[in-house]
N, C-alpha and C positions, 0 to 999 in steps of 0.2 A: 364369864367372858373368856376369850381365847388366851391360853397361856403358851408361851414359846416352848418349842421342843428343843432337843439337843442341837439340831441343825441350826435353828434360828439363833440360839444363844451363841454358838461357836462363830457364826457368820458375823454377828454384831461385835463380838470381842475382837475378831480379826480386823474389822474395820476401825475400831478404836485404836488398836495397836498401830495400824498403818498410819492413821492420822496423827497419832502422837509423834511419830518420827517426822512427819511433814511439818508439824508445828515447831518442833525443835529446830529444823532447818530455817524456818522463817524467823524464829526468835534470834538465832545466832547470825542471821544475815546472809546465809549461804543460799537462800531462796528469796527472790524478789516478790513483791506483792502481786505483780502480774502473773508470775509463775504459780503463786500460791492460790490465787483467786479461784480457778476451776476446782481445785482440790478442796478448799474450804466449803464451796457451794455444794459439793457432793455430800457434805456432812452438816448441812443446815446452818452454816456460819456466814453471816453477812457482816459487811463493814458499813455501819450506819453513820449518822450525822456526827455523833460524839464518841462512839465506841463500837466494838463488835456487838453483834446480837446473835444469840443462838436460838433457833426455832426448833422446838422438840415436837415430834410427831405424836399425836394421840389418835391412832387409827379409828375412824368412824366415831370419834368422840367418847370412847369408852375407857373408864378408869375404875380402879378399886381403891380401897383405903390405903394399902401399902404404897401403891403408885403415887397417890396424892400426897402422902406424907413425904415421900422421897422428893417430889417436886418442891415441897415446902423446905426441905433440908437444903436442896440445891440453891434455892432463892436466898436463904440465910448464909450459907457457907461461901458462895461464890458470886453472889449478886448483891442487890440492895434490899433484900428482904421481901420482895414481891415478884409476881409473874403477871404476864399479860395474856389473857385468853383471846384467841383470834377468830375471825370468821371462817377459817378452815378447821375449826375445832382443835387447833394446836395451842401450845403455850410458848411464849417468847420471853427470853431473859435479855434485858436491854443493856446490861453493864458488865459482862464478864471480861476478865483479862484473858488475852490470847493464851498465855501459858497455862491457864487453869482449865481451858476448854476440854482437853483430853480427860482430866479428872472428872469433870461434869459428865462427860459421855460414859465414863466407866461407872459412875454412880447411877446413871440411867440404866445401863446394861444390867446392873444388879437386880433391877425390878422388871426386866423385860421391856425396856423402852430404848429409843434411839432417836436420832435426828436425820436419818437417811431419807433422801428424796423429799425433803421439805424445801428444797430449792433446786435450781438448775432446770435445764430443758429436758425434763423427764416427767414421768407420771407421778404427780404429787400425792400427798396424803388423801386417801379416799374418804369422803365424808358421807354421812347418812343421817336420817331422821333421828333427832335426839330423844324422841319418845319410843324408839324401836324396842320391840319386845314387850311393850306395856300399853301402847295406845289402843283405845277402844275401837278405832276405825281401821285397824291394821288388817290387811289381807295376809301378809306374811312378814316375818321378821327380816329386815334387809341386812342385818349384820353378818350372817353367814356368807351372803353374797359379797359384801364389802371385804370380808376377811379373805375369801377366795381370790378376789382381785388383788388384794395386798400381796398375797403370797406369789401370785403369778407375775405381778409387775415389779416387785422388788429386785433390783439389779438385773432386770431383763436385758440381755446383751444387745438386742436390736433397738431398744428404746431409751438408751442413756444419753443420746445426743439428738433429740428431736428438733425440728425447726424452732419450737418454742415450748414453754411449759404446758402441761396437759393435766386437766382436772376432771375428776369423775365423782358423781354423786348418785346415791341410791336411796329410793324411798319405797316403803312397803305399804303405803296408805294412799287412798285417793286424795286426801288432803295433803298437799305437798309441803312438808316442813324442811325440805332439803334443797330448795331452789334449783331443782334439776334442770330447768330450761335455761339457766345461766351458766351451764357447764359445757366443756368440750364434749363430754358424753354424760347424759343423764339416763338413769335406768329407773323405770317405774314398774313395780311388780304388779302384774295383772293376771286375769284368767280369761281364756277364750270362751267362745259360746258353749263348748263342751265342758267347761270347768277346769281345763288343763292350765296349770300355772306356767307363767312365762314372763317375759320382759317387754315393755314398750321401750324401744331404744330411741333416744333423742340425741341428735348430733349438731354441733356447730353453734352452741350457745356461748355467751360470754359478755362481759361488761367492758370496762376499760375505755380506751380511746374510741372504739367502734362498738357500741353495745348492740347485741343481736340476740333474738330469741331463738333457742334451739328448735330444730325441726325433727319430726318423727321420720326416721329412716326405716324402722321396722315396727309394725304395730304389735306383733306378737312373736317373740323369739323364744323357742323352747329352752327350758333351763339347761339342758345338756349341751346346748350350742353356744352358751354364753362366751366362754373363753376364746374359742376359735373365731367367733364373730368380732369380739373386741380386738383380737389380734389382726383381723382383716382390716378393721377401721384404722388401727394404728399403722399398719403396713402401708396402706394407701396414703395416709397423711405423711408418713415419713419420707416416702418417695416423691410426692407431689407438692407438699407444703413449701411455701416460699422461704428461702434463706437469704434473699437479697435485701430484705427490709424487715427488721424485727417487729415493726408496727403492723405488718401485714402477714405475719408468720403463723398466727393461730389458725386452727382448723376452721373457725367460723369464716375466715376470709376465703379459704379454699372452697368451702361449700358455697359461699356467695358468688365467687367469681366463676366457678365451674358449673354450678347448678346442682340442686339436690338429686335430680334424676340421674345425671351422669355419675355423680359420686356414688349413688346407690348401686348403679350397675357395676362400677369398679369394685366396690366393697363386696357385692354378691359374688363376683368372679373370684376375688381373693379368698372369700369365705369358703367356696367350694374346694379350692386348693388347700386352704388351711385345715378344713374339716377332714379331708382325706388323709392328711399327714399328722394331724394333731393327736397327741397322746393324752386322752382325757384323764383327769385326776382319778385315782383309784377310789372305788366306792368307800373303802375304809377311811380314807382321808376326808371325803365329803361328810361321812357320818360323824367323824370325830369333830370336825368344825361345827357341824350343826348341834352336836351334843354340848359343845362349849357354851352355847347361847340358850340352853334350856332355861325357861323361866324358873326362878327359885321357888321353893315350896312356900306358899303363902297360907298362913293360918287363917281360919275363919275368925273374924273379929267383930264384935258388936259395935255399932256406930253411935250408941247412946251417949258415950263420953263426949264425942265431938259435938253432937247436937246441943247438949247442955252447955258446953264451953262457948259455942257460937252465940248463944243467947246472952251470955254475961260478959263477953270480951269483944268489943267493937274492932280492936286492932286485929285480932285473930280472924274475925269475920271478913275484914277487908283483905287480909292476906289470902284466905281461902278463895275469895271471889276472884282475885286477880292472878295468883301464883299457883293455883292448884287445878289440874286438868283431869279429865275422866280416864280411868284405868279400865283394862279389860275385865277386871273384877269389881263388882259394885262396892265391896267393903274396903277397897284400896284406892289410892290416888297417886298421881304423878305430881311431884313438887318441883317447881322451878325456883332456883335461888338467884335472885337478882344481883348482878355485879354492877349495878347502875344506881348507887345511892345519889340523891340529889347533890350536885356539886362535886361528885367524885369522878374518877377517870374510868370511862366505860371499859369493862373487861378486866380491870386490875383486881387481884386478890393478894392479900398479904400472906406470909408464911403461916401466921397464927390462924387466919381464916381458912386456909387450905387444910390445916390440921383439924380445925373445928368441923369442917365438912366431912373429912375422913371419919372422925369420931361419930358424927351423926349417921353417916351411911352404915357404919358397922353396927350401931346400936338399933337403928330403926329402919334402915333402908336396904337390908340384905346385901350390904357391901358393894352396891353398884352406884356409880356416879357417871354422869354424862356431861360433856361440854357441848353447848349448842352453838350453831353458826351465828347466833345473835349475841354471842359473848356472855352467856350466862351458864350456870351449872344446873344440873337436873338430878333429882333423886327419883328414879323411875318406879320404885315399888315401896310405897309407904302406906301402912294401914291407916285408915281414916281415924281410928281410935287413938293413934299416936300423933296426929297432927298438932294437938296442943303442946305436946312435949317437944316436937321438932321445931315448932315456931318459937318456943321459949329459948331453945338452944341457939337458934339462929339470931334471936334478939341479942343474946349475950355476946355473939360474935360480930355484931353490927352487919348482919346479912339478912335482915328481915324486911327489907324494903318491898312494899307491896305495889309494884308498878309494872308487872309483866304485861306487855302489849299496850302500855300507855305512853304518853308523850315523852316522859323522862327515860324510858327504856330505849335509849338511843344507841345505835351502832355507830362507832367512830373509829377510824384508823388512827395510828399514832401521830400522823401528820408531822409538821415541822418541829415538834418537840423531840423527835427521835429520827425520823426517816430522811435519808439523803436524797430521795426522789421527790419529797413533798415540796409543794410550792406555796402552801398556806397551812395555818394551824387548824387542827380538828378538835383536839381535846378541850382547849379553853372555850371554843364555840359551843360544844356539847354541854359543858358545865354552865355556861351563861344561859343557854336556852332552858335547861332544866331548872336552874335556880329562879329565873324570871317567872316562868309559868307556875312554879311552886309558890312564889310570893303572891302572884295574882290569884291563886286558888282555882285555876281553870282546868287542871288536869282531869278531874273527875267529870267536869262538864263536857270536855272535848271527847273523852272516851277513847275508843280504839284508835291508835295512831302509830304509824311506823315512820320515824325520822332516821335517816341514814346520812352520814357525813363522810366525805372523802377529802383528803388534803392534796390530791393531785388527780390527774386524768386517769391514772391506773385503776381507780375506783375500788380500792381495797375495802372501803366502807360501804360498798354496795349502793351508792346513792341513786343509781339509775332505777332501782326497784323499791325505793322508799315512797310511801304515800307523799311525803315531802322529802326530796333529796337535796342535799347541799354539797356543792363542789367548790372547793377553795382553789383559787388560781392566783398567779402573780400577774398584776397589771402594772408594768413600769415601776416595779419595786414596791407596789402596794398590794396588800391582800384584798382579793375581790371574791365574793361568794355568789355563785349562780344558784338559782332555785329551780328544781324540776318538780312537777306535780303529777300524781296519778300512777306512779310506779307500783308494782306488786310482784313479790317474789314467790307467791303461792301458785296453786293450780290455775288461778286466774291471772297468769303471768302477764305483766305489762311493763314496758320501759317508759319511764316518766317523760313528760313533755317539758321542755325548757320554757319557763314562764316569760323570760325577757332578760334585760341587762342585769348584770350582777350588782351586788351591794357591797359597800365598804363594811368592814367588820362592825363598826359602831352603829351601822344602820340596819344590820341584819335582823336582830331581835325585834326592833320596832316594826319592821316589815312583816315578820311572822305574827306579831300581835294583830296587825290589821287583817292578815289572812284569816286568823281564827275568828275575829269579829265578823268578817264576811261569811264565814262558815255558819256561825250562829244565826245569822240573818236569813240564810237561804235554805238551810236544812228543813226537811219536812217535819221532823220531830226531834226531840232530844235523843231518841234511840237510833237515828240515822247516822252511821259512821261517816267520817270525813270522806273516805274513799268511795263510798256509795254516792254521796252528794256530788263528788267530782265526776263520777261516771255518768250521773244523771244530767248534770249541767255543763260539763266541760270546763275549759280554762277561763272563759270570759269573766265571770264574776270575781274570780280570784285574782286574775291579772289586774282588774280594775282596782282591787284593794291593795295590791302590791305596788302599783304605779299610779297613785292618784293624780299626780301632777301631769303625767302624760295624758290621762283621761280628760283633765280640765283643758289642756291645750287643744286636744282633738275636738272638744265641744265648742 
């Protein structure tokens, strides 16, 4: 993985020292909260419902054992002993004292981490496929591209006060595991007819109040043109994006209101100007970045140990079936560690669990750890022969839940338990859903299922792209939950369709039970996933199950 050079380290230390002085002024009262707000947001510090929250950047979701151990130390030393991994591959600490935040940032800097540009109207943490550098379907590793964008965008003088926040995602595989079409800019690494590498550039995606699918603005952008082209897009957006209404300030609104063709023409004009003046990164820098992401040396390992263990251990077999993905090498595998135990808080990990993951990564995973946008952790390079040992170590840490891609693998924002913007709870709803369907024993029968929950219209839980999306709202002081169906965050991107009126909290899980019973009745076989059934039949049979009384009245 990429390691900070002297410039990076000095830059981060200077920012910490600067913020330490700002915090001191806020603590002694010489600076008001209104004066402090833009300064803390520049350093990833939010004021949430009950306390401050520090959001730490994990660029493109990549960690190593020392970094993970430091995150564990910070959780114990200055928070309540746990951290929350987010859909932007970051980690959040929900209970820091303001006076302690500079010390937390110093501790992060000790291992080459920071919280810069995890908030504010700037280019946020660049996200990427969490299987990057290991996936069997990969065209090219997207992490060098993501790192190049990180270096270019960090503290970029033109883009520190954009009309609104700006998010970028990169994937190197045709199977999109980075939700590129829900980003302000999505980059898909592709090859043209001649085999030349480049990027399909997608612009104007986003969720929130006005969900929109990103649109292709360039089908094939040569690799050497990436930064000037991104600069051109941001330049056009910065000049033309709306600043009169924050709800209409994202680039998706600009693309929608102006039209893709006109935006493309403006971007291409700006690109020609940028390209002529742009000082391309030196070849040595590009080579150094790429070398940082070289795949570790993987030894040839026989698979017989795993084969024998699978025959005698049903729990291991289930874990391998659901949590293990195909690697570029046949004798290795990609292991996803679920942070979604039934009844637990999606995305939370204790300090002890973080240290356990660090130990496992060092011993069996070539010291590489990833954070997925689905709020789980990933060991990208594990020999199949070591899977029984890895599974046993995960069991000891209460991290062996075998549910990746199943109903209980729920994405959920913090909701009203933490967030000042939330209008309803998310975490208790996720816990209730997972627990109820576990009690019913239906999870295996349901099979592949993506449930995503947001506690407000900002859609931090990605509910728009859930096979089943749940949006919590306030209706006259009462929590009300809308259901959307048919969303998809993959290469088959789709924004879910609202099924109908919302449900009171106590009525939501029974409604989902009826929905699943209808799915069992109408699927063609036990092997047809819910999302395929929905695409085949549409909303009608599921709407009838959700609102049986309405159907009776209509009859």
